[in-house]
OpenMM code with the backbone's topology and positions (N, CA, C; nanometers):
from openmm import Vec3, app, unit

residues = "UNK UNK UNK UNK UNK UNK UNK UNK UNK UNK UNK UNK UNK UNK UNK UNK UNK UNK UNK UNK UNK UNK UNK UNK UNK UNK UNK UNK UNK UNK UNK UNK UNK UNK UNK UNK UNK UNK UNK UNK UNK UNK UNK UNK UNK UNK UNK UNK UNK UNK UNK UNK UNK UNK UNK UNK UNK UNK UNK UNK UNK UNK UNK UNK UNK UNK UNK UNK UNK UNK UNK UNK UNK UNK UNK UNK UNK UNK UNK UNK UNK UNK UNK UNK UNK UNK UNK UNK UNK UNK UNK UNK UNK UNK UNK UNK UNK UNK UNK UNK UNK UNK UNK UNK UNK UNK UNK UNK UNK UNK UNK UNK UNK UNK UNK UNK UNK UNK UNK UNK UNK UNK UNK UNK UNK UNK UNK UNK UNK UNK UNK UNK UNK UNK UNK UNK UNK UNK UNK UNK UNK UNK UNK UNK UNK UNK UNK UNK UNK UNK UNK UNK UNK UNK UNK UNK UNK UNK UNK UNK UNK UNK UNK UNK UNK UNK".split()
positions = [
    Vec3(0.0507, -0.0674, 0.0238),
    Vec3(-0.0290, 0.0025, 0.0271),
    Vec3(0.0949, 0.1295, -0.0115),
    Vec3(0.0335, 0.2271, -0.0665),
    Vec3(0.1451, 0.3490, -0.0997),
    Vec3(0.1029, 0.4055, 0.0379),
    Vec3(0.2426, 0.5014, 0.0602),
    Vec3(0.2365, 0.5717, 0.2063),
    Vec3(0.1204, 0.6904, 0.1900),
    Vec3(0.0583, 0.7325, 0.3026),
    Vec3(-0.0725, 0.8346, 0.3364),
    Vec3(0.0079, 0.9446, 0.2794),
    Vec3(-0.0500, 1.0234, 0.1802),
    Vec3(0.0398, 1.1801, 0.1381),
    Vec3(0.0299, 1.2449, 0.2214),
    Vec3(-0.0814, 1.2158, 0.3174),
    Vec3(-0.0745, 1.3771, 0.4388),
    Vec3(0.0308, 1.3342, 0.5683),
    Vec3(0.0716, 1.2075, 0.5559),
    Vec3(0.1935, 1.2180, 0.6335),
    Vec3(0.2626, 1.2365, 0.5913),
    Vec3(0.3231, 1.2422, 0.4768),
    Vec3(0.5051, 1.2802, 0.4072),
    Vec3(0.4709, 1.4279, 0.4436),
    Vec3(0.6427, 1.4571, 0.5181),
    Vec3(0.6809, 1.6039, 0.5177),
    Vec3(0.6127, 1.6948, 0.4280),
    Vec3(0.5892, 1.8234, 0.4353),
    Vec3(0.5822, 1.9154, 0.3335),
    Vec3(0.7284, 1.9721, 0.3157),
    Vec3(0.7011, 1.9724, 0.1840),
    Vec3(0.8324, 2.0464, 0.0994),
    Vec3(0.7919, 2.2002, 0.1193),
    Vec3(0.6976, 2.2323, 0.1176),
    Vec3(0.6675, 2.3907, 0.1735),
    Vec3(0.7805, 2.4217, 0.2623),
    Vec3(0.8001, 2.5850, 0.2667),
    Vec3(0.8570, 2.6328, 0.3950),
    Vec3(0.8154, 2.6416, 0.4876),
    Vec3(0.8095, 2.6581, 0.5851),
    Vec3(0.7568, 2.6581, 0.7246),
    Vec3(0.7405, 2.7881, 0.7326),
    Vec3(0.8395, 2.8877, 0.7184),
    Vec3(0.8090, 3.0558, 0.7581),
    Vec3(0.8645, 3.1095, 0.6320),
    Vec3(0.7609, 3.2105, 0.5841),
    Vec3(0.7859, 3.2888, 0.4383),
    Vec3(0.7705, 3.4046, 0.4901),
    Vec3(0.8026, 3.5040, 0.3869),
    Vec3(0.8092, 3.6393, 0.4007),
    Vec3(0.9004, 3.7115, 0.5036),
    Vec3(1.0379, 3.7512, 0.4897),
    Vec3(1.0959, 3.7762, 0.6251),
    Vec3(1.0010, 3.9163, 0.6325),
    Vec3(1.0250, 3.9279, 0.7726),
    Vec3(0.9692, 4.0745, 0.8074),
    Vec3(1.0499, 4.2047, 0.6877),
    Vec3(1.1799, 4.1705, 0.6768),
    Vec3(1.2547, 4.2606, 0.5492),
    Vec3(1.3000, 4.3905, 0.6425),
    Vec3(1.3613, 4.5120, 0.5821),
    Vec3(1.4216, 4.5887, 0.6528),
    Vec3(1.5549, 4.5957, 0.6145),
    Vec3(1.6484, 4.5898, 0.7089),
    Vec3(1.7804, 4.5925, 0.6576),
    Vec3(1.8348, 4.4673, 0.5764),
    Vec3(1.7539, 4.3477, 0.5426),
    Vec3(1.8160, 4.2138, 0.4797),
    Vec3(1.9088, 4.0948, 0.6097),
    Vec3(1.8826, 4.1425, 0.7159),
    Vec3(1.9003, 4.0837, 0.8089),
    Vec3(1.8411, 3.9467, 0.7998),
    Vec3(1.9370, 3.8732, 0.7850),
    Vec3(1.8513, 3.7015, 0.7403),
    Vec3(1.8135, 3.6627, 0.8569),
    Vec3(1.8331, 3.6804, 0.9844),
    Vec3(1.7910, 3.6183, 1.1266),
    Vec3(1.6584, 3.7042, 1.1796),
    Vec3(1.6038, 3.8171, 1.0644),
    Vec3(1.4889, 3.8786, 1.1237),
    Vec3(1.3542, 3.7727, 1.1225),
    Vec3(1.2901, 3.7984, 1.2213),
    Vec3(1.1475, 3.6692, 1.2598),
    Vec3(1.0873, 3.6417, 1.1252),
    Vec3(1.0215, 3.5678, 1.0856),
    Vec3(0.9461, 3.5604, 0.9651),
    Vec3(0.8310, 3.6350, 1.0087),
    Vec3(0.7496, 3.6606, 0.8552),
    Vec3(0.6125, 3.7633, 0.8895),
    Vec3(0.4831, 3.6717, 0.8881),
    Vec3(0.5568, 3.5423, 0.8343),
    Vec3(0.4121, 3.4498, 0.8062),
    Vec3(0.4823, 3.3001, 0.8244),
    Vec3(0.3676, 3.2329, 0.8599),
    Vec3(0.3742, 3.0582, 0.8645),
    Vec3(0.2908, 2.9830, 0.7719),
    Vec3(0.3903, 2.9181, 0.6791),
    Vec3(0.2896, 2.8586, 0.5527),
    Vec3(0.3039, 2.7048, 0.5659),
    Vec3(0.1792, 2.6067, 0.5101),
    Vec3(0.2332, 2.4881, 0.4681),
    Vec3(0.1171, 2.4122, 0.3984),
    Vec3(0.1810, 2.3570, 0.3226),
    Vec3(0.0733, 2.3443, 0.1971),
    Vec3(0.0919, 2.1348, 0.2128),
    Vec3(-0.0517, 2.1178, 0.2153),
    Vec3(-0.1312, 1.9578, 0.2667),
    Vec3(-0.2177, 1.9531, 0.1205),
    Vec3(-0.2256, 1.8155, 0.1096),
    Vec3(-0.3012, 1.7194, 0.0724),
    Vec3(-0.4243, 1.6922, 0.1379),
    Vec3(-0.5640, 1.7551, 0.1268),
    Vec3(-0.6340, 1.7223, 0.1974),
    Vec3(-0.7364, 1.6243, 0.1041),
    Vec3(-0.7832, 1.5376, 0.2127),
    Vec3(-0.9072, 1.4823, 0.1150),
    Vec3(-1.0392, 1.5308, 0.1166),
    Vec3(-1.0995, 1.5536, 0.0260),
    Vec3(-1.2490, 1.6205, -0.0153),
    Vec3(-1.3550, 1.5468, -0.0401),
    Vec3(-1.4379, 1.5667, 0.0036),
    Vec3(-1.6056, 1.5185, -0.0343),
    Vec3(-1.6940, 1.6583, -0.0595),
    Vec3(-1.7276, 1.6515, -0.1893),
    Vec3(-1.8144, 1.7787, -0.2400),
    Vec3(-1.9710, 1.6749, -0.2536),
    Vec3(-2.0429, 1.7452, -0.1505),
    Vec3(-2.1601, 1.6272, -0.1234),
    Vec3(-2.1720, 1.5089, -0.1377),
    Vec3(-2.2256, 1.4139, -0.1916),
    Vec3(-2.2328, 1.2542, -0.1871),
    Vec3(-2.1702, 1.2204, -0.2837),
    Vec3(-2.0918, 1.3184, -0.4126),
    Vec3(-2.0688, 1.2673, -0.5283),
    Vec3(-1.8994, 1.2584, -0.5373),
    Vec3(-1.8343, 1.3419, -0.5352),
    Vec3(-1.6864, 1.3686, -0.5439),
    Vec3(-1.5842, 1.3195, -0.4019),
    Vec3(-1.5279, 1.2213, -0.4283),
    Vec3(-1.3777, 1.2351, -0.2984),
    Vec3(-1.2748, 1.2105, -0.3871),
    Vec3(-1.1907, 1.2904, -0.3545),
    Vec3(-1.0619, 1.2980, -0.4055),
    Vec3(-0.9513, 1.3781, -0.2825),
    Vec3(-0.8296, 1.4176, -0.3151),
    Vec3(-0.7855, 1.5421, -0.2558),
    Vec3(-0.7676, 1.6400, -0.3394),
    Vec3(-0.7172, 1.7859, -0.2161),
    Vec3(-0.7100, 1.9264, -0.3000),
    Vec3(-0.5845, 1.9818, -0.2138),
    Vec3(-0.4992, 2.0384, -0.3302),
    Vec3(-0.3633, 2.0564, -0.2546),
    Vec3(-0.4293, 2.2196, -0.1315),
    Vec3(-0.4032, 2.2145, -0.0565),
    Vec3(-0.4336, 2.3522, 0.0406),
    Vec3(-0.3052, 2.3945, 0.0698),
    Vec3(-0.2978, 2.5757, 0.1073),
    Vec3(-0.2169, 2.5803, 0.1640),
    Vec3(-0.2697, 2.6758, 0.2988),
    Vec3(-0.2069, 2.6482, 0.4285),
    Vec3(-0.2396, 2.6899, 0.5322),
    Vec3(-0.1583, 2.8137, 0.5146),
    Vec3(-0.1748, 2.9341, 0.5689),
    Vec3(-0.1263, 3.0657, 0.5863),
    Vec3(-0.1571, 3.1486, 0.7165),
    Vec3(-0.0394, 3.1804, 0.7648),
    Vec3(-0.0978, 3.2332, 0.8796),
    Vec3(0.0340, 3.3601, 0.8966),
    Vec3(-0.0074, 3.5374, 0.8490),
    Vec3(0.0288, 3.6254, 0.8765),
    Vec3(0.0221, 3.6825, 1.0417),
    Vec3(0.1444, 3.7309, 1.0509),
    Vec3(0.1631, 3.7793, 1.1711),
    Vec3(0.0850, 3.9415, 1.1389),
    Vec3(0.0814, 4.0107, 1.0442),
    Vec3(-0.0103, 4.1318, 1.0514),
    Vec3(-0.1416, 4.1061, 1.0937),
    Vec3(-0.1637, 4.0127, 1.0615),
    Vec3(-0.3305, 3.9634, 1.0978),
    Vec3(-0.3472, 3.8648, 1.1703),
    Vec3(-0.2658, 3.8689, 1.2931),
    Vec3(-0.2846, 3.7556, 1.4318),
    Vec3(-0.4149, 3.6680, 1.4596),
    Vec3(-0.5424, 3.7206, 1.4203),
    Vec3(-0.6595, 3.6541, 1.4444),
    Vec3(-0.6896, 3.5442, 1.3394),
    Vec3(-0.6334, 3.5602, 1.2175),
    Vec3(-0.6843, 3.5018, 1.0902),
    Vec3(-0.5832, 3.4017, 1.0585),
    Vec3(-0.6517, 3.2772, 0.9897),
    Vec3(-0.5797, 3.1800, 0.9276),
    Vec3(-0.6313, 3.1591, 0.7944),
    Vec3(-0.5825, 3.1579, 0.6657),
    Vec3(-0.6408, 3.1849, 0.5660),
    Vec3(-0.5673, 3.0277, 0.4825),
    Vec3(-0.6841, 2.9394, 0.4293),
    Vec3(-0.6725, 2.8469, 0.3877),
    Vec3(-0.6841, 2.8595, 0.1994),
    Vec3(-0.6377, 2.8263, 0.1600),
    Vec3(-0.6411, 2.8416, -0.0112),
    Vec3(-0.6383, 2.7332, -0.0570),
    Vec3(-0.7170, 2.6504, -0.1381),
    Vec3(-0.7627, 2.5689, -0.2045),
    Vec3(-0.7408, 2.5666, -0.3425),
    Vec3(-0.6142, 2.4758, -0.3770),
    Vec3(-0.5908, 2.5250, -0.4903),
    Vec3(-0.6620, 2.4039, -0.6357),
    Vec3(-0.7830, 2.4380, -0.7048),
    Vec3(-0.8335, 2.3683, -0.7525),
    Vec3(-0.8408, 2.3503, -0.8958),
    Vec3(-0.7236, 2.3130, -0.9674),
    Vec3(-0.6664, 2.3100, -1.0836),
    Vec3(-0.7374, 2.4322, -1.1530),
    Vec3(-0.7935, 2.4946, -1.1386),
    Vec3(-0.8282, 2.6106, -1.2542),
    Vec3(-0.7332, 2.7440, -1.2280),
    Vec3(-0.7570, 2.8367, -1.3432),
    Vec3(-0.6598, 2.9508, -1.2387),
    Vec3(-0.7033, 3.0365, -1.1420),
    Vec3(-0.8085, 3.0044, -1.0974),
    Vec3(-0.8844, 3.0698, -0.9944),
    Vec3(-0.8524, 2.9799, -0.8547),
    Vec3(-0.8403, 3.0160, -0.7466),
    Vec3(-0.8166, 2.9406, -0.6146),
    Vec3(-0.9460, 2.9855, -0.5367),
    Vec3(-0.9703, 2.9288, -0.4281),
    Vec3(-1.0496, 2.9244, -0.3104),
    Vec3(-0.9830, 2.9720, -0.1483),
    Vec3(-1.0166, 3.0798, -0.1338),
    Vec3(-0.9622, 3.1442, -0.0199),
    Vec3(-1.0633, 3.1131, 0.0847),
    Vec3(-1.0136, 3.1015, 0.2241),
    Vec3(-1.1214, 3.0737, 0.3190),
    Vec3(-1.0525, 3.1646, 0.4349),
    Vec3(-1.1042, 3.2487, 0.5137),
    Vec3(-1.0809, 3.3152, 0.6104),
    Vec3(-1.1135, 3.2910, 0.7368),
    Vec3(-1.0632, 3.2414, 0.8614),
    Vec3(-1.1144, 3.2306, 0.9862),
    Vec3(-1.0223, 3.2191, 1.1152),
    Vec3(-1.0988, 3.2587, 1.2202),
    Vec3(-1.0496, 3.2918, 1.3551),
    Vec3(-0.9147, 3.1624, 1.3831),
    Vec3(-0.8031, 3.1882, 1.3930),
    Vec3(-0.6914, 3.1117, 1.4492),
    Vec3(-0.7750, 3.0365, 1.5405),
    Vec3(-0.8320, 3.1037, 1.6142),
    Vec3(-0.9028, 3.0300, 1.8132),
    Vec3(-0.9915, 2.9063, 1.6905),
    Vec3(-1.0831, 2.9427, 1.6228),
    Vec3(-1.1397, 2.8275, 1.5976),
    Vec3(-1.1163, 2.7211, 1.5193),
    Vec3(-0.9824, 2.7564, 1.5013),
    Vec3(-0.8798, 2.6215, 1.4389),
    Vec3(-0.8333, 2.5177, 1.5527),
    Vec3(-0.7787, 2.6363, 1.6376),
    Vec3(-0.7564, 2.5814, 1.7862),
    Vec3(-0.8344, 2.4960, 1.8514),
    Vec3(-0.9536, 2.5574, 1.8571),
    Vec3(-1.0282, 2.5018, 1.9412),
    Vec3(-1.0914, 2.3945, 1.8633),
    Vec3(-1.0987, 2.4001, 1.7170),
    Vec3(-1.1440, 2.2749, 1.6331),
    Vec3(-1.0620, 2.1254, 1.6376),
    Vec3(-0.9723, 2.1654, 1.6477),
    Vec3(-0.8477, 2.0375, 1.6835),
    Vec3(-0.9045, 1.9576, 1.8107),
    Vec3(-0.9774, 2.0388, 1.9182),
    Vec3(-0.9925, 1.9340, 2.0247),
    Vec3(-1.1670, 1.8999, 2.0760),
    Vec3(-1.2418, 1.9773, 1.9916),
    Vec3(-1.3887, 1.9636, 2.0073),
    Vec3(-1.4536, 2.0258, 1.8723),
    Vec3(-1.5843, 1.9791, 1.8808),
    Vec3(-1.6562, 2.0536, 1.7771),
    Vec3(-1.6575, 2.2384, 1.7958),
    Vec3(-1.6081, 2.3296, 1.7015),
    Vec3(-1.6371, 2.4411, 1.6771),
    Vec3(-1.6591, 2.4980, 1.6044),
    Vec3(-1.7121, 2.5787, 1.5825),
    Vec3(-1.7977, 2.6815, 1.4892),
    Vec3(-1.9201, 2.6516, 1.4360),
    Vec3(-1.9750, 2.7480, 1.3703),
    Vec3(-2.1306, 2.7460, 1.3385),
    Vec3(-2.1417, 2.8105, 1.2127),
    Vec3(-2.2156, 2.8310, 1.1505),
    Vec3(-2.2386, 2.8760, 1.0365),
    Vec3(-2.1895, 2.8073, 0.8862),
    Vec3(-2.0755, 2.8669, 0.8088),
    Vec3(-2.0257, 2.8293, 0.6874),
    Vec3(-1.8784, 2.7592, 0.7384),
    Vec3(-1.8305, 2.7769, 0.8686),
    Vec3(-1.7086, 2.6757, 0.9028),
    Vec3(-1.7324, 2.6016, 1.0372),
    Vec3(-1.7156, 2.4935, 1.0018),
    Vec3(-1.7127, 2.3852, 1.1553),
    Vec3(-1.6011, 2.2904, 1.1324),
    Vec3(-1.5300, 2.2700, 1.2664),
    Vec3(-1.4038, 2.1795, 1.2285),
    Vec3(-1.4413, 2.0824, 1.3833),
    Vec3(-1.3892, 1.9881, 1.3332),
    Vec3(-1.3982, 1.8871, 1.4672),
    Vec3(-1.2823, 1.7593, 1.4101),
    Vec3(-1.2645, 1.7539, 1.5521),
    Vec3(-1.1670, 1.6205, 1.5595),
    Vec3(-1.2476, 1.4711, 1.5412),
    Vec3(-1.1539, 1.3983, 1.4665),
    Vec3(-1.2386, 1.3238, 1.4249),
    Vec3(-1.0724, 1.1882, 1.4710),
    Vec3(-1.0833, 1.0295, 1.4310),
    Vec3(-1.0370, 0.9272, 1.4127),
    Vec3(-1.0622, 0.8341, 1.3085),
    Vec3(-0.9539, 0.8091, 1.2134),
    Vec3(-0.9960, 0.7247, 1.0994),
    Vec3(-0.8548, 0.5928, 1.0647),
    Vec3(-0.9320, 0.5176, 1.1025),
    Vec3(-0.8844, 0.3946, 1.1169),
    Vec3(-0.7559, 0.3704, 1.0207),
    Vec3(-0.7836, 0.4204, 0.8848),
    Vec3(-0.6746, 0.4381, 0.7874),
    Vec3(-0.5912, 0.5439, 0.8165),
    Vec3(-0.5892, 0.6628, 0.8732),
    Vec3(-0.5308, 0.7696, 0.8182),
    Vec3(-0.4712, 0.8515, 1.0239),
    Vec3(-0.5139, 0.7534, 1.0796),
    Vec3(-0.5116, 0.8003, 1.2228),
    Vec3(-0.5848, 0.9452, 1.2890),
    Vec3(-0.5521, 1.0209, 1.3560),
    Vec3(-0.6245, 1.1291, 1.4209),
    Vec3(-0.6047, 1.1868, 1.2858),
    Vec3(-0.7460, 1.2540, 1.2769),
    Vec3(-0.7884, 1.3623, 1.1700),
    Vec3(-0.8415, 1.4967, 1.2558),
    Vec3(-0.8308, 1.6412, 1.1551),
    Vec3(-0.9299, 1.7434, 1.1542),
    Vec3(-1.0296, 1.7160, 1.0293),
    Vec3(-1.1437, 1.7535, 1.0817),
    Vec3(-1.2529, 1.8029, 0.9646),
    Vec3(-1.2695, 1.9168, 0.9583),
    Vec3(-1.3045, 1.9347, 0.8303),
    Vec3(-1.3682, 2.0989, 0.8486),
    Vec3(-1.4690, 2.0571, 0.6996),
    Vec3(-1.5658, 2.1379, 0.8103),
    Vec3(-1.7126, 2.1567, 0.6623),
    Vec3(-1.7091, 2.2591, 0.6598),
    Vec3(-1.6975, 2.3118, 0.5022),
    Vec3(-1.7218, 2.4436, 0.4550),
    Vec3(-1.8605, 2.4468, 0.4102),
    Vec3(-1.9418, 2.5847, 0.4167),
    Vec3(-2.0521, 2.6177, 0.3302),
    Vec3(-2.0776, 2.7274, 0.2537),
    Vec3(-2.0733, 2.7157, 0.1633),
    Vec3(-2.1317, 2.8583, 0.0610),
    Vec3(-2.2395, 2.8611, -0.0030),
    Vec3(-2.2681, 2.9671, -0.0992),
    Vec3(-2.3715, 2.9579, -0.1824),
    Vec3(-2.3510, 2.8896, -0.2966),
    Vec3(-2.1938, 2.8337, -0.3259),
    Vec3(-2.1922, 2.7293, -0.4212),
    Vec3(-2.2038, 2.6107, -0.3823),
    Vec3(-2.1857, 2.5851, -0.2811),
    Vec3(-2.2010, 2.4289, -0.2308),
    Vec3(-2.1326, 2.4247, -0.1013),
    Vec3(-2.1172, 2.2977, -0.0598),
    Vec3(-2.0640, 2.2707, 0.0688),
    Vec3(-1.9198, 2.1389, 0.0230),
    Vec3(-1.8889, 2.1637, 0.1129),
    Vec3(-1.7173, 2.0877, 0.1457),
    Vec3(-1.7214, 2.0027, 0.2287),
    Vec3(-1.6588, 1.8945, 0.2689),
    Vec3(-1.6047, 1.8161, 0.3671),
    Vec3(-1.4385, 1.7844, 0.3409),
    Vec3(-1.3479, 1.8236, 0.4316),
    Vec3(-1.2239, 1.8220, 0.4184),
    Vec3(-1.1541, 1.6995, 0.5427),
    Vec3(-1.0446, 1.6436, 0.4998),
    Vec3(-1.0133, 1.5712, 0.6094),
    Vec3(-0.8698, 1.5820, 0.6460),
    Vec3(-0.7866, 1.6628, 0.7221),
    Vec3(-0.6576, 1.7107, 0.7346),
    Vec3(-0.5822, 1.6020, 0.8121),
    Vec3(-0.4726, 1.5477, 0.8115),
    Vec3(-0.3777, 1.5116, 0.9087),
    Vec3(-0.3899, 1.5892, 1.0339),
    Vec3(-0.4552, 1.5834, 1.1599),
    Vec3(-0.4527, 1.6455, 1.3065),
    Vec3(-0.2998, 1.6732, 1.3268),
    Vec3(-0.2327, 1.5767, 1.3621),
    Vec3(-0.0938, 1.6182, 1.4097),
    Vec3(-0.0124, 1.7101, 1.3108),
    Vec3(0.0152, 1.7399, 1.2151),
    Vec3(0.0558, 1.7993, 1.1004),
    Vec3(-0.0449, 1.9507, 1.1194),
    Vec3(-0.1546, 1.9289, 1.1152),
    Vec3(-0.2169, 2.0828, 1.1286),
    Vec3(-0.1589, 2.1615, 1.2997),
    Vec3(-0.1738, 2.0749, 1.3856),
    Vec3(-0.1343, 2.1414, 1.5157),
    Vec3(-0.0013, 2.1299, 1.5317),
    Vec3(0.0911, 2.0997, 1.4477),
    Vec3(0.2242, 2.1095, 1.4505),
    Vec3(0.2279, 2.2222, 1.3784),
    Vec3(0.1501, 2.3107, 1.2467),
    Vec3(0.1466, 2.4013, 1.1953),
    Vec3(0.0959, 2.5540, 1.2889),
    Vec3(-0.0132, 2.4945, 1.3651),
    Vec3(-0.0724, 2.5884, 1.4420),
    Vec3(0.0187, 2.6501, 1.5466),
    Vec3(0.1022, 2.5361, 1.6383),
    Vec3(0.1961, 2.5451, 1.7196),
    Vec3(0.3072, 2.6775, 1.6889),
    Vec3(0.3385, 2.6625, 1.5226),
    Vec3(0.4270, 2.7648, 1.5256),
    Vec3(0.3796, 2.8910, 1.4635),
    Vec3(0.2669, 2.8936, 1.4261),
    Vec3(0.1824, 3.0484, 1.4383),
    Vec3(0.1805, 3.0887, 1.5654),
    Vec3(0.1864, 3.0436, 1.6743),
    Vec3(0.1709, 3.0704, 1.8183),
    Vec3(0.3163, 3.0964, 1.8702),
    Vec3(0.4183, 2.9948, 1.8033),
    Vec3(0.5505, 3.0473, 1.8497),
    Vec3(0.5838, 3.2022, 1.7880),
    Vec3(0.5536, 3.2282, 1.6480),
    Vec3(0.5597, 3.3638, 1.6069),
    Vec3(0.4823, 3.4652, 1.6585),
    Vec3(0.3145, 3.4395, 1.7009),
    Vec3(0.2671, 3.5561, 1.7663),
    Vec3(0.1822, 3.4647, 1.8999),
    Vec3(0.2484, 3.4873, 1.9989),
    Vec3(0.1617, 3.3967, 2.1182),
    Vec3(0.0518, 3.4644, 2.0956),
    Vec3(-0.0899, 3.3844, 2.1660),
    Vec3(-0.2493, 3.4241, 2.1900),
    Vec3(-0.2104, 3.5800, 2.2278),
    Vec3(-0.1381, 3.5813, 2.3551),
    Vec3(-0.1566, 3.7262, 2.4629),
    Vec3(-0.0660, 3.8426, 2.3933),
    Vec3(-0.0389, 3.7832, 2.2859),
    Vec3(0.0184, 3.9315, 2.2037),
    Vec3(-0.0400, 3.9336, 2.0717),
    Vec3(-0.1203, 3.9035, 2.0554),
    Vec3(-0.2014, 3.9151, 1.8991),
    Vec3(-0.2424, 4.0509, 1.9003),
    Vec3(-0.2995, 4.1382, 2.0003),
    Vec3(-0.3607, 4.2645, 2.0359),
    Vec3(-0.2276, 4.3744, 1.9653),
    Vec3(-0.1123, 4.3261, 1.9968),
    Vec3(0.0019, 4.3984, 1.9597),
    Vec3(0.0459, 4.4267, 1.8175),
    Vec3(-0.0054, 4.3380, 1.7540),
    Vec3(0.0024, 4.3364, 1.5784),
    Vec3(-0.0765, 4.3628, 1.5191),
    Vec3(-0.2131, 4.3884, 1.5665),
    Vec3(-0.2721, 4.4507, 1.4475),
    Vec3(-0.3154, 4.5910, 1.4618),
    Vec3(-0.3976, 4.6613, 1.4193),
    Vec3(-0.4374, 4.7975, 1.3838),
    Vec3(-0.4485, 4.8583, 1.5132),
    Vec3(-0.3912, 4.9714, 1.5351),
    Vec3(-0.4750, 5.0630, 1.6571),
    Vec3(-0.5621, 5.0628, 1.6690),
    Vec3(-0.6363, 5.1321, 1.7680),
    Vec3(-0.7830, 5.1777, 1.8114),
    Vec3(-0.7840, 5.2906, 1.7159),
    Vec3(-0.6583, 5.3840, 1.7402),
    Vec3(-0.6740, 5.5046, 1.6711),
    Vec3(-0.6497, 5.4526, 1.4267),
    Vec3(-0.6015, 5.4101, 1.4849),
    Vec3(-0.6151, 5.3597, 1.3405),
    Vec3(-0.7118, 5.2970, 1.2713),
    Vec3(-0.7517, 5.2121, 1.3345),
    Vec3(-0.9575, 5.1773, 1.3443),
    Vec3(-0.9959, 5.3071, 1.3092),
    Vec3(-1.0508, 5.3993, 1.4070),
    Vec3(-1.1137, 5.4801, 1.3820),
    Vec3(-1.0947, 5.5699, 1.2796),
    Vec3(-0.9649, 5.6046, 1.2326),
    Vec3(-0.9623, 5.6737, 1.1486),
    Vec3(-1.0211, 5.5808, 0.9904),
    Vec3(-0.9797, 5.5029, 0.9996),
    Vec3(-1.0149, 5.3867, 0.8760),
    Vec3(-1.1765, 5.3962, 0.8975),
    Vec3(-1.2463, 5.3930, 0.9915),
    Vec3(-1.4046, 5.3448, 0.9795),
    Vec3(-1.4732, 5.4838, 0.9447),
    Vec3(-1.3647, 5.5949, 0.9950),
    Vec3(-1.4469, 5.7613, 0.9621),
    Vec3(-1.4105, 5.7797, 0.8060),
    Vec3(-1.3518, 5.6978, 0.7115),
    Vec3(-1.3205, 5.7457, 0.5801),
    Vec3(-1.1892, 5.8379, 0.5654),
    Vec3(-1.1024, 5.7860, 0.6465),
    Vec3(-0.9751, 5.8620, 0.6381),
    Vec3(-0.8838, 5.7573, 0.5803),
    Vec3(-0.7746, 5.7941, 0.5338),
    Vec3(-0.6646, 5.6759, 0.4589),
    Vec3(-0.5815, 5.6562, 0.5295),
] * unit.nanometer
topology = app.Topology()
chain = topology.addChain("A")
for resn in residues:
    res = topology.addResidue(resn, chain)
    for name in ("N", "CA", "C"):
        topology.addAtom(name, app.Element.getBySymbol(name[0]), res)
């Protein structure tokens, strides 16, 4: 039996886009990325795999971005809370368009299920829980939960934006 493609180490960089500035190569990364092949079921009809990029940007510390490479020129992006992903690794989490929960598959071991709903349809995805947990741990190493508020826009910047300023 061929090895499970989800248990293989990702060849994608763990950290991307250095913070820049003076070209110091020891600067902390501004983002954490991981590409995985997720198993996917669309309704009751299609079961297969989809290459998915998990991305966390330190400038937007409350969010995670999942980009699904669908084999077309366009890609499908889903943005949701990092807390939602953290909670979904341990218990049913979310409501509405995004729901996550841990599961165990006899063939693949511990998994994370992601149920996504949109006006265009629904999808159920399955990811390797240990790999997602390791990626999430790297995001918290970059921006700990107690420092998230230091990374986003300030209250003054938000007030200016909401008032129509630049």
